[in-house]
N, C-alpha and C positions, 0 to 999 in steps of 0.2 A: 071815271073818277076813282082815285085811289082810296082804299078803305083805311080806317083808323088803324094805326100801328099798335099792336098788342104791347102791353107793358113788359119791360125787360126782355125784349127780343134780341137775342145774341147772334152775331154773325162773326165768322172768322175768315179773314183774308190774309194778305201778305203785309206784315208790318215793315215799312221801308224807311220810316223816319221816326226815331224814338220820341217818347213823350206822351203825356195825356192831355187831351183837349176836351172841354165840356162846353156845349153851347147848342144853338138852334141851327137848323139846316137852311142853307141857301142853295136851291137846286138850279144848276146851270147846265141843263141837258138838252140844248137845242141842236140836234144833229141835222145835217143836210139830207134831204130826200132826193135820191138820184134816179132820174128817169133815163134808162138806156133805150135809145131808139135809133133806127136807121134814118139816114138823111139822103136826099137826092144828090146826084153828082153835081148839080148846079149850086148846091149849098156848101160844098166842101171848103172852098176858099174862105167863106164867111165864118165857118165854124173854126177853121184853123186860126183866123184872126181873133176870134173870141177867146180861144184857148191862150194864144200868145199874149193877149191883153191881161188875162187872168194871171199868167206867170209874172208879167211886169208889175201888176198890182200887188201880188204876193211879195215880190222883192221889195217894193216900196214899204209895205207894212213891216217886214222884217228889219229893214234898214232903220226905220223910225224907232222900232223897239230897241234895236242895238244902240242907237244914240242915247235913248233914255237910260238903258242899263249901264252904259259906259260912265254915266255920271254917279253911279252907285258903287262906291269903293268895294263893298262886300260881295258884289256880283261880278266885278270885272274879270275875275279869273275864269268865269264861265262863259265869256263872250264867244269862245270857240264853238259852243253849241249852236249859236245863231249863225256863225260862219259856216258850220256844217250844213245847216238848213238852206243857206244861200247857195252853197255848192250843189246841193241836191236839186235846186231849181235850174241848175245848168247841166245836170246829168243827162247824157244822151239816152240812157235806158228809160228814164222817166219822160223827159220832154220829147226826144226824138221818137221814142216808142209810142207815145200818145198821138203824136202827129201822124205817124204811120197808120195807126188804127183809124183815125179820123178820115184819112184818105181812102180807107176801105169802106167809107160811107157809114161811120158810126158818129153819133153826136159827141161833143167834147167831153161831157161829164161821164158818158158811158165808156168812151175810149180810155179816159183817165182811170176809171174804176177797174177796167180790164187789165191795164198795165200795172196798177197797184197790186192787184191780186197776184200777178206773175212775180212781182218783186217780193211780196210777202212769202211766197212759196220758196224763193231762193233763200231768204233769211231763215225760214223755218228748218231748212236742211243743215244749218250751221249748228254744231253740237255745243260749242262754248256758249254758256248762258249770256255772258256779258255781250258777246258779239251778236247773238241772236236778238237781244233786246234792242240793238241798233235799228231794227225794223220799226221801232216806235218812232224814230226820227222821220222815216219815210212816211209813216202813217200821219204824223203831225203836218208835214208839208202837203201831203195829199189831201188831208182834211181842210187845210187852209185854202187850197185851190178849189175844192168842191164847194166850199162856202161862197167863194167869190162867183163861181160859175152858176150856182143855184140861187144866188141873191140872198143867202142867209147872212145877216149882219155879223160882223166880227164880235166875238164875246169880249166884254170889257170887265174881266175879273178884277182888274186894278181899281175899279170904281164901286166895289161892294159898299153899300150904304151903312151897314151895321156890322157889329162884331158877330161872326157866324162861322159855321163849318161848311165848307164847300163840298157839294156832292155833284159828281159829273160822271158821264159814261167814260170819259178819258180827259186828261189834261195834257196839253203840249208843254214842252220846256219854256216856250215863249210866254205862254199864259202863266206858268208858275213863276217866272221871273218878274211878272208884273203885279204879283200879289202884294197887297199892303199888309205887312206883318202885324200892324196894329189892329187890323180889321179881320184878317183871315186867321182863325184860331187853329185850323187844321183842315185836312181834306180827305175824302174817301172817293174811290172810283170803281166802276165795274171792271175796267181793264187795267193793265199795267203789270210790271214786274219789278223785282228787287234791284235790278241793275240798270233800269231805264234812266235816261237823263232827267226825267221829271222826278224820279226818286232821289237821284243824286242832288238835285237842286233843293228838294225838300229838306234833306239832311243839312245842306249848307245854310239854308235859311232858318233852321231849327223849327220847322213846322211839322208837328205830328201828322203822320199820313199812313193810311192803310189802302192798298190797292188790290185788284184782282177779286173783288167781291161779286162779280158776275152780273148781279141783277139788283143792286141796292137802289139804283135810280127808279126802278119800278115799284119800290116799296115805300118811299118817303115823299114828302112834299115840304114846301117852305114852312118853317116854324116848328118842325118836329124836333124835340130835344134828343140829342145824341151824345154819346161818350165815345171817344176814339182813344185806343191804347196802341200807339205806334210801335211800342216795344214788342208786344205779343201778337199784334194783328187782330185783336178783339175789338169789335164795335158793338155798342149796346144802344139799340133804338128805344126811345121812350123809357128811360130808366126809372125805377121806383126810387122813393126817397132813401131807402136803405142802400141801394146800389150807388146812388149819387153820393151819399156820405162816404162810402168805402172808397170810391174812386177819387173823391176830393182829397182824402188822406194820402192816397197813393201819389196823386199829382204833387202835393206839397213835399212828400219824401223825395220824389224824382227830381224836382227842381232844386232841392237842397243838395242832392248828390251831384247834379250837373254843375252847380256853382263850385263845388268842391273838386271837380274833375280837372280843372286847369292846373292845379298844383302838380299833377302827375306828368304833365308834358315834358318837363326837363328831368324828372327823376329817373334813375336807372331801372331797367326791367329786370328785377332780381327777386327770387323767392325768399321766404323767411329763413331757409337753410342755405342761403347764399349761392343759389344756382342762377347764373345769368342766362336769359333767353333773349335772343335778338328778335326784335319786332320790326319787320320790314314792310314796305308798302307795295301794293300792286299798282301798276301804272299802264296807261294806254297812250297818252300823248304828252309831249314835253310841257305843255301849259299846265299840267296837273302837278308839276314839281313843287311849286310854291305851296299848294294845298298840303302836299305830303310833308314838306319841311315844317309846316306849322305844328304838326303833331310829333316832331322829333323822331321820325322813323330811322331805323338803322339801315339805310340804303334801300334799294329796290329789289325785292325778292322775285318779282315777276314783271317783266316788261313785255307786253303783248305787241308783237310787230304787225299784227294783222291790219291795224288801222292805216298802215302805209300802203296797203294793197286794196282795201275795200273802196267801192264807189268809183272804180276806174276800169277801162277796158284793157289797159296794158299794165304790167307790173312796174314798180319803181326801179330805176336803174341803180347801179352800184353807188354812184356819187350821191344821189338823193338819200339813199339809206345810210351811207357813211355819215353824211351831215346830220341826219336825224339822230343817229346813235351818239355822235360826238356832242351834240347839243345837250342831251340828257346827262351824259357823263360829266361834262363841264359844270353843270348845275348841281350835281350831287357831290362834286369835289372829291374828297377822299373816300367816300363810301362806295360800296360795290353795287353794280347793276347786273342782274341776271337777265339776259336777253333770251327769250324763247323764240325759236325759229317758227316759221309760218305754221299756223294751226287751223287752217281751213282747207276746204277743197279748192281746186283751181278753175272751176267752170266759169268764174267771172272774168278771167283773163286768158284762159286757154280753152276757148269755146269748142274746139274740135274734140275735146275729151267727152263732151256730152254727159257730164256728171249728174245733170239734173234727172237723167233717166235711171240712175241707180235705185234699185229697189229698197236698199237700206243704207242711205248715205252716212249715217252715224258710224257704220262699221265698214265703210267703203274706202275709196281712194282719197284720204284726207290726212292732214297733219304730216307726220314723218313719211308716211307711205307716198303721199303726193310729192313731197320734196325729193325723195329718192327716185320716183318715177320721172319727174321733171328735173333732172340733175343740173341742167344749165341754169335754171332759176335758183336752185339751191346753192350752186357754186357762187353765183353773184351775191346772194345774201351772206354767205360765209366769208367771202372776201371783204364785204363791207363791215361785218362784225369784227373780223381780225384786224383790219386797218384801224377801226375805232378803238381797239384795245390799247393803242398807243396814246389815247386821249384820257384814259382813266382805267379803273379796275372793273373788268368785265368777266362774267361767266357766260358760257353758252349752254343752253338747255334745249334738249330735243323732246318734243311732245309725242305722246301715244306710242311709246316704245313697247313692243310686245315680245321681243326676243333679242338674244345676244348678237345674232347676225345683223340686225338693223343698226345697232350701235357701232359695230365694227365697220359697217359700210359708211356710216357717217364719219367716223374717225379717219377712214381712208381718204375721203373727199377733203377733210380738213388738212391732211398731210399734203395732198396735191396743191391745195391753195397756199399752204405755207411755202412749198417749193417755188411756186410762182412768185410770191411776194419776195422771197429771198433773192431770186434771180433778178427781179426788178428793183431791188434795193429799197423796198418799202418796209417801214418799221411796223412791228406788231409785238404782242406779248407771246413769246414762245411757250410759256408755261400757263397759258389761259386755261382755267378749270373747265372741264366738260362734264355735264350732268344730264340726267334723264328725268322726265316726269313719270311717276308711277301712277298709271291711270287704268290699267287693264288687269284682269285677274291673272293672266299669264305672267305679267311683270312682278306681281306680288309673289307668286309661287317660285319664280326663279330669281328673286331678289338677291340671294347670296351670290349667284353667278353674275348678275348685272353689276353688283358692287365691286367685283374684281376688275371691271372694265372702265369705271368712271370715277370722278372725284366727288360727286354728290348726288343725292336723290332729292327730288321735290315731289311731294304727293299732291296730285290734283284731285281733291276729294269730290268735287262736283261730278266729274266723269267716272271716277272710281266707284262711287256709290251707284251711279246709273248702270254701269256695266256689271258690277258685282251682283246687284239685286235684280238685273234685267228689268229695270223700271224706267220708262220714259216719263219724267216728271212734268213734261208738257202735256201729257195725256191725263185729262181730268178723272178718268176712270181708275187709273192706277197710281196717280201721284201720291196718294196717301201711304203707299208702300216705300216711298223714298225717305229713308230714315238714317241719318248719320250715326245713330246709336244702335243700329241693328247688330246683334252679336257677331255676325260675319264681318261687318266693317271694323269693329273693334279688333278682331283677330287679324284682319288684313293690315291694319295700322301697326299692330304690335309686331307682326312678322316682318314687315318692311323696316321698321325702326330697329328691331333687333339685328337684322342683317346688315344694316348700315353701320351700327355701332360696333358690331363684331369685326367689320372690315376696316374700321377706323375712318369712315368717310362721313361728311356732313349729311344730315337729313332734315328736311323742312316740310311744312305744309303750306300750300298757297291757295287752297280752295276756301269756300265760305266758312267751313268749320273753324278755320284759324281765327276768324274775327268774331266768333260768338263767345262771349265771356262765360256762358254756362259750361262750355267745353274746356276751358283753360286748364283746370286742375287735371282733367283726363289727359290732355296732351303733354303736360309737364310730367305726369306719372308714367306715360309711355316712353319718355326719354327724348322728346324733341327739344332741340336747342335753338331752333329758328321757326318763327311763324310769320307768314306774309299775308297781308290783308288789305282791305280798303283802309287808307291812312286814318280816316275818321274813327275807325274802330280801335286804334292803338291805345288811346288813353283808358278806355273802358277795360280792355284786356289787361293793361298794365296795372290798373287798380286792383283787379282780382289777383293777378300774379304776385303782387307784393304782399298779399295777405294769406298766401298758401305756401306749402312746402312741397318739394319733390317727394319727400318720404311719405307725406299724406296722400299724394297722388298715386304713388306706387301701391299703397294699401287699398285705395279705392279701385284701382285696376284689378287687383287680385279678387276683390269682391265682385266686380262687374263680370269678370270672365266666368264666374260660376252660374250666371243667370242665363235663361234660355230664350227670352223674347225681348223685342224692342221695348214693349211697354214696361217690363220689369226693369230694364236698364234705365229707361227714361225716368221712371219713378224714383229709382235709387239715386240717380245723379241729381235730380231736382231737390230731393230731400236732403242730400248731403250739402248742396250749395246753400239751401235755405237755412240749414242748421249753422253753417259756418259764417254766412254773410246774409243774414235776414234782411238787412237794410237795402241790399241790392237785388236779391231774388225773392220777390214777394210771392205768397201763395196765390196761384191763379184762381179766379172766381168761377171758371167753368172747366 
């Protein structure tokens, strides 16, 4: 039996969907218990059939959910997530892999669990957080299959009987789609990340959510009063009357500001001293375009091509890639799309490389290193991108560049591709801009040299912070050291921005830092003219941007560069933004 929750118990997780929710807990934490056991040879066929029936049943459940969701206009743009889960049910690594383990005389749920562990390990080796979070889709499908195999009934979150806050170990995208917004005030989970599909759906549904709390399900029970602050990641269990009143005021302020936010959709992104900043969107698949357009993004600052490659045993051919790129370009019309070349390792479709055996995959054969190693695959992708440049305005961006030799090697391959296309009489943009992602310490240090070789820089702050500070933010023991406001990171951003401006090339940021309104004044002061982010972040960043000046940002940077610790910098930034925009940046309670 769980003990009574102490008053004003504060927890801090990952705020993935902004807003404040106040209510009582509905605990939905019924996880399947898996019994891994060996079976007799005579039982193999029956166990295979049991697994195949579970796959068929899971497909029926997802198709039923998809039909229901397709009738909800505000969710139709997210149907691709359910399509992704249906495709996972056809994936040979999951289905074929499980059947192979069953034939080795393991029961179905044990075999499935073993294969899921192997797939999770593959995803954990992906450095890009957004791509790493796609493992949550595999988890969701695996959990659905395990529920069917173990006889645990499907959770019906859509039928919550009273207004409440959902608490669960984890929530799948399908479960999130079925939430009744009039009943579900918000949700918190033990697991989860900022870029999971569940988090994306929560933002789309305007449901305040905090994830990654690790053990909240073991601390609460039905009926416990809870406050969720999805903006800060703070959760208060059993709040006192004083805390309740404070958060009620914050909730009213937040809701007023959200109603006011829509007026910023069509307004220009310009500072009070008339400096225009392009606010671009980060994009994964073409079906996200309508979502991006809703927030009036200035084109696509980062198109991740990895989704064309993931979940398959062979890479997409030139024609498939060309069609995918053209589809996006045609939808954005006159705006620019920056296409990042492949940014993962190649073990999923070049198995002979044995990349899973790398001791440190984050620093191994991945991103541009993999592309230059597997030049044939790189050649195909560049042909597709160059051909697509005849469909609209394209920029090519190379990830994880660490030296001038790499960019020169990339440019040489581009020249070879251009000669081929010329010979074949195929149209392309001969002046297509070429840029690099600044993600490594070496790229920062030689930024002036790189700037002589390319047309633009884009800083990938997620990886840059990780590499600069030698911090794996997926490691719970050191994740606290991952800090965008570390003095070394501020200096790295300034060095890169100064080098780009001195060379007269464009410089942007496409990591999470770009979409955080708290950092907007800093980025403007550093001299960035382009920020690329999750499209839903654009209105909030624009609201701050239109109330600050570059001159004030420059003064703030001068002050911050004199400080010695992350804590000093964070305190100074938070105080500055609270003084300037107190209605947006409230004083934290913890």
